[in-house]
Structure formats: structure tokens, C-alpha cells
C-alpha positions in Angstrom: 53.4 39.9 22.8 52.0 42.7 20.8 49.7 42.2 17.7 50.3 44.8 15.1 48.3 45.1 11.8 48.7 47.5 8.9 46.9 45.8 6.1 44.7 46.3 3.1 42.3 43.9 1.3 40.2 44.7 -1.8 36.6 43.7 -1.2 33.5 43.9 -3.4 32.3 47.3 -2.4 35.3 49.0 -0.8 38.9 48.5 0.2 39.7 47.3 3.7 42.4 49.5 5.1 43.1 49.0 8.8 46.0 49.9 11.1 45.9 49.1 14.8 47.6 47.2 17.6 46.5 45.1 20.6 48.7 44.5 23.6 48.8 41.4 25.8 46.3 41.4 28.6 44.1 43.8 26.6 40.8 43.3 24.9 40.1 45.3 21.7 36.4 45.4 21.1 35.5 45.9 17.5 32.1 47.3 16.5 30.5 48.7 13.4 27.6 48.1 11.0 27.1 44.8 9.2 29.2 44.4 6.1 31.9 46.8 7.4 34.7 44.3 7.1 35.0 43.1 10.7 34.9 39.4 9.9 37.3 39.8 7.0 39.7 41.5 9.5 39.4 38.5 11.8 40.1 36.1 8.9 43.2 38.1 7.8 44.6 38.0 11.4 43.8 34.3 11.7 45.6 33.5 8.4 42.4 32.3 6.7 42.9 35.0 4.1 45.9 36.9 2.8 46.1 40.7 2.8 46.8 42.4 -0.5 49.4 44.7 1.0 50.8 45.8 4.3 51.9 43.5 7.1 50.6 41.6 10.2 53.2 41.0 12.9 53.0 39.3 16.3 55.7 39.8 18.9 58.2 40.8 16.2 57.4 37.8 14.0 55.9 38.6 10.6 52.8 36.6 10.0 51.9 38.2 6.6 53.8 40.5 4.3 52.8 40.2 0.6 55.7 42.4 -0.5 58.2 40.1 1.1 56.3 36.9 0.2 55.8 36.0 3.8 52.6 34.2 4.9 52.3 32.0 8.0 49.3 29.7 7.7 46.6 29.6 10.4 47.8 26.3 11.9 51.2 27.8 12.6 50.1 31.0 14.3 49.2 29.4 17.6 46.0 31.4 17.9 42.4 30.4 18.7 39.1 31.5 17.3 35.6 31.5 18.6 32.7 32.2 16.2 29.0 32.6 16.6 28.7 29.0 15.2 29.8 26.3 17.6 33.1 24.8 16.4 32.7 21.4 18.1 33.2 17.9 16.7 29.7 16.3 16.8 31.1 12.7 17.2 33.2 13.6 20.3 31.9 14.1 23.8 32.4 17.5 25.4 35.6 16.6 27.4 37.2 15.2 24.3 36.2 18.3 22.3 37.8 20.6 24.9 40.9 18.4 25.2 41.4 18.4 21.4 44.8 20.1 20.8 45.0 20.9 24.5 48.6 21.3 25.9 47.7 20.4 29.5 45.0 17.9 30.6 44.7 19.5 34.0 43.9 22.8 32.3 41.0 21.0 30.5 39.2 20.1 33.8 40.0 23.6 35.3 38.4 25.3 32.3 35.3 23.1 32.3 34.9 23.9 36.0 35.3 27.6 35.4 32.7 27.6 32.6 30.3 25.3 34.5 30.2 22.4 32.1 32.2 19.7 34.0 29.0 17.8 34.5 28.5 17.6 30.7 31.9 15.9 30.1 30.4 12.7 28.7 27.6 14.4 26.6 27.7 14.9 22.9 27.3 18.5 21.5 23.8 17.6 20.1 22.6 16.7 23.5 23.3 20.0 25.2 22.0 23.6 24.9 23.4 26.3 22.6 24.8 28.2 25.6 26.5 25.1 26.9 28.0 24.4 23.4 29.4 27.9 23.3 30.9 27.5 26.8 32.6 24.3 25.5 33.8 26.2 22.4 35.5 28.8 24.7 37.0 26.0 26.8 38.3 24.3 23.6 39.8 27.6 22.4 41.5 28.4 25.7 42.8 24.8 26.4 45.1 25.3 23.4 46.9 28.1 25.4 46.7 30.4 22.4 49.0 33.3 21.9 46.1 35.3 20.5 42.3 35.0 20.9 40.0 36.1 18.1 36.3 36.3 18.9 33.8 36.9 16.1 30.4 37.7 17.7 30.6 34.6 20.0 27.7 35.7 22.2 25.2 37.0 19.6 23.1 33.8 19.4 22.8 33.3 23.2 20.2 34.3 25.6 20.8 37.4 27.8 21.7 35.5 31.0 24.2 33.2 29.3 25.7 36.1 27.4 26.2 38.1 30.6 27.7 35.1 32.3 30.2 34.3 29.5 31.3 37.9 29.0 31.9 38.2 32.8 34.1 35.0 32.6 36.0 36.4 29.7 36.7 39.7 31.6 37.9 37.7 34.6 40.2 35.6 32.4 41.7 38.6 30.5 44.5 39.3 33.0 45.3 35.6 33.6 45.6 34.9 29.9 47.9 37.9 29.3 47.4 37.7 25.5 45.9 40.1 23.0 42.1 39.5 22.5 40.1 40.9 19.7 36.3 40.7 20.2 33.9 41.6 17.4 30.4 42.5 18.6 27.3 44.4 17.5 26.5 45.1 21.2 27.9 48.5 22.2 27.2 47.9 25.9 29.2 44.7 25.6 32.0 46.4 23.8 32.3 49.0 26.5 32.1 46.4 29.3 34.8 44.2 27.8 37.0 46.5 25.8 40.1 48.2 27.0 39.9 49.8 23.6 36.7 50.1 21.4 37.5 50.3 17.7 34.7 51.1 15.3 35.0 49.9 11.7 32.9 51.3 8.8 33.4 50.6 5.1 36.8 48.9 5.9 38.2 51.9 7.8 38.7 52.7 11.5 35.8 55.1 12.0 35.6 56.8 15.4 32.8 59.1 14.1 30.6 56.0 13.6 30.9 55.2 17.3 30.2 58.8 18.3 27.1 58.8 16.1 25.8 55.7 17.8 26.4 57.1 21.3 24.4 60.3 20.3 21.4 58.4 19.1 18.4 58.6 21.4 17.5 55.5 23.3 14.7 53.4 21.9 
């Protein structure tokens, strides 16, 4: 199902005004400078914040429309989020974390195999590495069989090898999941590698000129 957003939100230094869509089986990579409104965009799509005007629809269902008084809370949107910070329960072992809110226990084991953490099933989050925790966070998000996957710089705190491995896994899964995926990143190479579409955001606006400027900068 298609995600469509045409939304505004007043922020401290500018107004966020974004209009875009993302089709199932597609990754929209979102890039732009820090403070451009990318995380606010993710929060609006997730239902963690409300737009001031406009509408967010998914597959013909309205998730947010202030003019009509419609707002579907995050827990009812059926989506998953992965952030830079690991969203794991510290008191649960890794398998129980992945299985939390899972719809199919067989899927839990398959995902842990795919992400190479099956051997860590009995470990607590504090006992494994940051890369392993982020793999578990991805498994947890995907085990819910979400209708939409939102990723807010999920690889930025990882070492280069782990980052490359995880983004390769994500690219492999894209077609199988057949859902819209929005991936926020500061890494232009990563955006081009993963994104079917690369959308630059600057000062709350879609800004293709920003992307062109980055591509024209000399390599350091």
C-alpha cells in the first residue's frame, strides 16, 4: 500500500512543509543537513507528533488530517521504527526481545538466522555488542510484520563492516517485505546504495538543489 504525505508542522526556526509518496517494495532514502526536519518527519509519519495541517494517508486510510479531526495513534498504524538508539528491553533476552509483538514465532527464528544473531538468543542486550543490539532491533521491528518501516539513522553509530552488512541485508529484504520503507541517513553513499528514490530535505522543504550541491563538492 502506498504512503502519501502532504503535511506541515511549525518548528522553532522554520515551517516543515513536505509532500511526497513511497510505494510498497521501495526505499525512499532521506538526506539533508542536521536540523533540517528529517526526524520530525519520521515522528509525524509514525504518529508520535501531529501535523498542523495537510494529511498523511496509507493505502487509502487517513492517518492524520487536522482539518477533519482525524488522528490515528502510533500503536494503531501497524508500523515499525528503528532508531540510532537500540530499542530493546534490557530485562529480556534477545529472543524474547525479537519475539515481542511478533505475529509468527517461526519468523522470529528465521530473522535471527538472517541477521546472524541466533546464537545470542539467551543473552541480555547489555552482554552483546552495539552492532549485535542493532541487528536485534531490526529483527524486532521486522518480526511485527509492519505495514511501513521507518528508519532514523539506524546505522550511524555502527562500525563500517557492520554498517555495510546491515544495509546489504536491508536491500535483500526490500522486495520480500513489499512495504514502503523510509530511511533517514547522513551517508550519501548509503542513500544511493539503498534508495530507489533519494529525497533531500533542507529547512523543512524538499530540496533537490541541496543534493546537487553535495554531489558537486570536491572529495576530501
